[in-house]
C-alpha positions, 0 to 999 in steps of 0.5 A: 492489475488490468487482469484483476479488473477484467476478471472482476467485471466478468463475474460482476453479476454473480458477485453482486448478490453477495455484495448486497449482503455485505453492504448491510454489515460493512464498516461505514469507514470502508471504501467501495470496491477497495479490496485493500480496505476489506482484506486483512493485513498480513500478520507479522508472522506471515509466510517467509516464502511469500512469492506473490507481489503484495497488493499493499505496500507499507509507506506508499500512498496508493495501493497496487489497485489504484486505491488510496492507502487508508493506513498511510499516516499510521505507517509513516508515523509508526514504522515497524512499530505499527503492529504494537497499536492494536485496536483492542490493546490496553489504552494506557500502554498505548498512551505511554508508547505514544509519549515515547514516540513523541519524545523521539520525534521532538529531536531538539527537546523543546516539547513541540514537534515542527514540520522539519522534525516530523519530516525527518521522522517520516523518512526514518520510518519509511526507511524501516519499511524498506528494510523490512521488505528487504529482509522478507525478500531475502527469505522469499528469494531463497524460496524460489532459488532452488539451486542457490546460484543467486539468480532465478529464471522465469521458469523457476519462479512460475514452478514455485508460484504454481506449487504455492497455488496447489499444483504438484511441483514435480509435475509442473517442473517436468512439464516446464522442462519439456515445454509441455502444455500446463493445462491451466485454467483461464484465470491462473493463466492470465495471472501468470501472464501479468506476472511475466510482464512484471518479471521482464520489467524488473529485469535490468541490463543485461536483459537476460530474463534472470532476476538476482536478489535486488531485481527480485526485490523490485519485482515484489516491491516496485517502490524500491526501484525507480523503473518499477515505480514507473511501471506501477504508475503506468499500470494504475493510469492504464486502469483508471484512464478512460479516454486513453490519453495516459493522463487522469482527470478528476472524474477518472480518478474518482469514478466508482466501479459499475454497480447498484447502490442498494441502501443509504449506508452504501450511498454514504460509503460511496460519497465518502470515498469520492470525497476523499479521492477528490481532496487527494487529487486536488490538494496533493497529487495535482501539483500544478493545479491544472486539473490533470494528473500526469504520470510524472505527477503520480510518480512523484506522489507515490515515491515514498523516499521523496523528501518534498513529499515527506515535508508536505505530509509532515505539514498535513499531519501537524495541521490535523491536530494543531488546535492552537494553530502554532504550526507545531504539534504538542503532546496533548494534541497528538494524544487527543488525535491518537486515532489519526496517528496510530489507528487506536483511540486513547480513552482519557488521553489527557490523564496524567500526561504531564506526570508521565511525560 
């Protein structure tokens, strides 16, 4: 991760002109310098042999680059059904689907959703994301395990990685075998070094520099391993920590990348981004409210299978739409606030609610 920031800073001057143009057309809900907010998500039919660790992890509150996951609420509410709620999909179909989801979350059938019911649902949907990652990992592992012996060496992986970047696989494999200079450009070499460090972190005892399928899953998806989750947290803290104390203050957490704000729209985006991160820092991540976020606090915050986090998330999600202040969620409330839960607006949300329900 530090590699990416180093490269970004190196090219800041050449990129700044392009950013100025992009800011004129950027969505007002975007976040500054948050690549996860502007990159399109991988489509459902993405390459089965994707072997590069993804920047975005479904059901995890923070991206690999340290930015907040703007789709987290939808991911833990919809699970694998998130792809069904497209922005341009038919509102009536989305309304029916949302009603179906409500009836499933309402496990005791009292026509309201409690925090406990929402917590259980969040845990189930997070588990769906975990299962999806495991299926994808199985395909990816086959792609980097050419001899199908159930283990992948670092050399096997880097040959496949470089081949995916356009290098001739046979030539690279021969050079690796003979320990020859691969003659890589500086950027590719730095990426490989970062991946190698991550590779060794995923290598559990015995540390044989071989990854089995489970270790390869941790390499691609650190949320599946406590050790790799800790590694991810250390990388994020290292990237944001300005004084080297391995902790994060509020000012460090909300600091913006160096750059010049060109117009009011860009300033508004910066202000919204800072405001959102400040709220998350103070209300959620800094659990002991001492103004400092430790690695332990950040790890707890980012652990997708933490039941305490799931309960807090459930209460927060309910509070957003709880117009009658009864600490539960009714059907009309979830339909009215559909954009928060699904990312999709429902027009005339109240129409025929009771008939359809």
